[in-house]
N, C-alpha and C positions, 0 to 999 in steps of 0.2 A: 804515594798518597798513604793516608793512615787508615787502617782497618777499624771499622766501628761495629760493635756488637749490638745490633738492634734488639735482639732478644733480651739482653741485659738492660737496655734502656727502658723497655716495657715491663721488665720484671717477670718474664715468662720463660718456660723451658722451650728448647728447640722442638720438642714433641707437641707443643701446644696446638690445639685446634684453632681454626680461623675464628670460631666463636669466642674461645678463650682470649685470643689476641684482641678482638674487638672490645670485650669487657674490660680488659686491663687498660686499653687505650682510653676508653671513656672515663674510667676511674681516675687515671692520671691527669687527663685534661681538666677534669673538674677540680682536682686538687691544686693544679698550678695555673688555673684560669687567671690571666693578667688582671682582670677586673676584681677578683675576690681574694687572690692569694697574697699573703704577706711575705712570701719568699722573695729575697732580694733579686734573684735571677729567674723570676717566674716567666718572663717573656722568653729568655733564652732556653729555659727548660721546656717550655711549651713547644718551641720550634724543634727541639731535639725529639720530643715525643711524636710530633706530627711527621717529622722526617722519617722516624722509624716505622710509623704506621703506614706511611705512604708506600713503603716497600713491603713490609710483612702483611699488611692488609690486602694486598693484591697477590693472588695465588701464583700468577705467572712470574711476577717480580720476586716473590719470596723464593720460588724454586731456583731462579737464577742467582739470587743472593746466597742461598745455601751452597750452590755449586761453586761459586767464586770464592766464598770464605772458608771453604773446607780446610781445617787445620790451622787457621789463623786466630790470633788472640787480639783483644782490644788494645789499640795504641801501637800495634805492630805495623811496620812498614809493609806496604802491599802493592803488588804490581800484577794486574790481570795477565793471564797467559797469552802469548801471541796469537794463538788460534781461537781465542774466545769468541770473536765475532762470527766465526764459521760454525760454532757449535749450536748457537741459538739464533733464531731469527726474530729480532725486535725492530722491525721497520727499517732494516738496513744499517743500523748504527754499528760502528766499530766497537772493539772491546773497551778502549779507554773512554770513548764517548758514552757508552752504555753504563759503565760503572759510575761515571760522574753523574749520569742521570739518576741512578739509584740513590745517590747521596744528595739529590736536589732538595731545596728547602721547601717548607710548607707553602701551600697555596695552589698546588696543581691538582690536588685531589678533589673531585667533584662531589657535590651533595649526593648524587646518585650512588657513590661509593660508600656512603654512610659516615664519612669522616668530617672533621671540623674544617671550616674554610673561612677565609677572610673576604668579606664583601663590603665595598663602600668604606673601607678603613676600619671596620669593626670585626671582632672575633665572634663567630657563630658556630653552634654545634646542635645538630638535631637531638631531640629528646629520646629517651629509651622507650621501647615498646613495653606494654604491660600484658602479661599472660595470666588469665584467671579462668575459673570454671563457672558454668551456670547450669543448674539442674532444672529439668523440665519433666512433665509427665509424658507418657507415650502418646496420649491424646493430643498434646500440644504439637508433637511431631507430625501428626496427621492433619491437624487443622490450622496450625500456626497460632501464635499467641504474642502478647506483649508482657514483658517482665521488667521490673525495676531492679537495678543493681547499685550498690553503694561502694565507693572506693575511697581510699585515702591517698591523695596525690600531693607530692611536694610542690611548693610554690617558692619562687626565688624573687626577692625584692631587689631594688636598685643597688643596695649595699652588699648583695651577695648572700644575705641571710636566707636560710631555708626554713619554711614552716610547713606543717602538714595540714591539709584542708580536706574536708569531706566533700565528695562529689557524687551526686545521684544522677543516674542516666536511665532513660527509658529505652529498652532494647526490644526491637521487633524480631520475634522468632519466626523465620519463614517456614511455610509448609514444606515438609519433605526433608527436614534436617535429620541427620543420623548421629549416633553416639561417636564421639571423637572428632566430629567436624568442628571447625573453628569459624566463628563469625568475626569479621574484621570491622572495627569502628575507627575510621581514619581520624587522626588528630586528637584522640581521647586518651593518649598515653601520657608519659611524663613530659613536662614542658621543656622546650629547648633553651639553650644559653645564648645570650646576646641577640635575641630575636630569631634564633633558629626555629625551624618548624617542630611542633610537638610530635611525639611518637604516636603509635597506634595502639589500640586496645584489642587484644585477641581473646575471645571468649570461647572456651571449649565446651561443646555440648555434652552433658551427662544426663542420663535418664534416671529418674527416681525409681527405686525398686518397686516392683509390682508382682505379687505372687501369681497373678493370672497369666502373665506374659513372659516370654523369653525372646530377646532380640538378637539377631545375628546379621549385622550389616543392615540391609533394607528389609530382610525377611523377619516375620514375626511368628512365633509359635505359641499356641494357646491350648491348654487342656480343656476338654469338654466332657463332662460326666454324662453317661447314658445308662438307661435302665437295661437289665438283661433282656427283656422282651424287645426293646428297641434295637439292641444289637443283634439279637437272633432273628427277628422277623423283618427288620428294616423299618425305618420310620422317617418322617419329615419333622425336624425339630427347629426351634428358633434359638439362635445363638447371638448373644450380645458381644460385639467385637469393637475394637477401637474406632472403627469407621461407621458404627451403627449396627442395628439388628439385621441379621440375614437369616434366610430359610435354607437349611442344609438337609440334604438327603443322606441318611445313614444306610449304607447298603446292607442287605440281609447277610447274616453270618459274620458280622464284624466282631473283632476281638479287641481287647484293650491294646493300645499301642498303634492301632491302625491310624494312618495319617491321611487326612482329607485336604487337598490343596485348593485354595481359592486364589486363582491367578490374579495378580495386580492388586490384591487387597492388603499388601504389606505397606510399609512406609512409602508414601507417594513422592519419592525422589524423582529426579529427572528420568531415571529408569525405575519404575515402581517395583517394589519387592512383592513377594507372595505371602499370604497368610496360611499357615498350616494348622489345622485343627487336629489335635491328638486325642483320639477317643479313649475314654477310661470307663470301663464297665463297672458300675457301682451296684452292689447287692443290697436289697432291702433287708433290714434287720429282722430276725426271727424273734420278735418280742411279744407276739400274741399267739394265742392258740391257733387261729386260722393260718397265720404265717407259717407256723411250724408244720401244720397239716399239709400245706402246699409244698414245703421243702421235702417232707417225708414222701409225698406222692411223686415228686420229681426223682427222688433218689430210688424209689421202687420201680417206677415206670420207664425212666429214661436209660437206666443202666449205663450211665456215663462215667468214664474213667478219665479224668483230666491228666493223669500221668502216663497214659498209654504210650505217648510218643517217646518217653524216656525209658521205656521198658520196665515200668513199675506196676 
C-alpha cells in the first residue's frame, strides 16, 4: 500500500496541537466545499481532507498513525510490521486491517467528533464556536443582571457567498459568576454548512475595575477607613458592601491593615466566598488651631513612639 502524509494534506506540522489540526481542517473544508468551490477536484479534495482528519482528529488513531508511519515519505510503498496488531489494541483488528481502517474514506466520523459528515446525501459541517468577553460590575456578580451584546456573524447564502450581519443578543448574567468563568449560549456561534448545526457562543466574565474592591476567586477584599479613636477605643460602624450595608464591630486597639472577615459575604457562588474588610486608620488633618492643640496634647501626654519596635 502507499503511505499518505495526512499532516501534509492538512498543511500542519507533526507537532501541531489537536486544536491546530481542527482549525486547519475546518479552513480547508470551507475552501473546498463542493457546493461553493470552483476547484475542479473539489469533491476528491474534500474526501482527502476528511480522510486525513478522520485519523489526525482522533488522538488514539493519530498516535497509531505516527507510530506506523515513522520514517516514511508520501507515495512510498508501505507495509505495516508483522507484530503491529499485538502492539496496540484497537478492538482486535489485525495490523493490515487496522491500517486500512486508518485510510478509510469520509463518512464514519460522527458529529460528536466535531467533523464534517454526509447525511441524507448532503455535505454538512458544524459551525465554529465564538469566544468573546463581557464586562460586568461586581454588584452584578452578587445580584445577577441582564446585558445586551452585539456581534458580527457571517451568513452563507445558497450560492456560497458570505456576508457579515449584526446580531444582538440578550444575555442573562446569573448570580454568583466569577472572573474568568464562561457563559455558554448554545447555537449562537457561526452558522454551519449544508444545514449543519451552528456553533456556540462562549462569553468570558470580566469585572469592571472598581477602586473599592479587589477580587480573588470568590473572595472580595474591601478597604474601610476608620478614625484613630474608632481604631483605638473600638466602635460599631456602618459599611457599604456589594451585598448591602452591614454593621461591623471594630475591635479596640486595631491598627491599619487589620483584616475583618465576614464569612459568606463574598461572591455568592455555589460555595460562597468571604468578604474581607481591611481597616485603614485615617488621621484628621491639623488644619485648625483646635486640631493642632489636640495633637500637641497627645504628643505631650501619650509619650508614644511609633518606631519603638524597630529600635528607633
